[in-house]
N, C-alpha and C positions, 0 to 999 in steps of 0.2 A: 561471512557477514556481507551484506549488500550495501552498496553506496546508493541509497534510494534517490539522492539528488541527481544521479546519472540516468535513472530509470523513470522517475515520475516528476511531474511539475505540479506544485500546489497552486490552485486557482484562488482568486480573491473571494469566491463564494464558499471556500472550505472544501471544495471537491479536489480530487487528484486526477490528473490525466497521465496515462502511460505514454512516454515518448520514445521508448526503445523496447523491443520484445524482451520479455523476461520470464524466467521460471523462478518462483519464490518458494521458500519453505515457510509457510505461514502457519497460523494457529490451527488451521483445519487440514494441514498437510500441504503437499506440493500444489502450487497454482501456476498456471501459464496465463500470461497477460499479453495481449496484443497492443501494439502502438495505436493510439487514438482512442482507446477505451478510457472513459471517465467514470470515476466512482464518487458519487455524492454521499455526504454523511447520512447515515441511517439506512442506506441501501445495502442489502446483503449480496455478497458474491461468495459462492461456495459456503454459505451459512456464516459468513464473517462480514462485519462492517469494515470493509477494507480502508475506507477513508479514516475511520477512527484508529485502526491498527497502524496505518502509515503515520498519523499524527503522533501516536505513542512511540513508534520506532524512531522518528526524527527527534523526539525529546529524550530518547534513550531510556524510556521506562522499562522496556522488556529486558534490556541488557543489565539493568540494576537488579532485577529479580532473579536472573539466572546466574 
């Protein structure tokens, strides 16, 4: 399990910015994210709304399902 607070910063506009290089096991498979990359809600990265996924992960919604 990742500690997303160490890897991403949530911005006031709802977007997320990567603050440390990371390899994530996301819903579409393994993803590599570079520092400085920002993901706005509704924008797809590897066919995933990464901002939405991060919001759900931070709320613990995926852990409850699995």
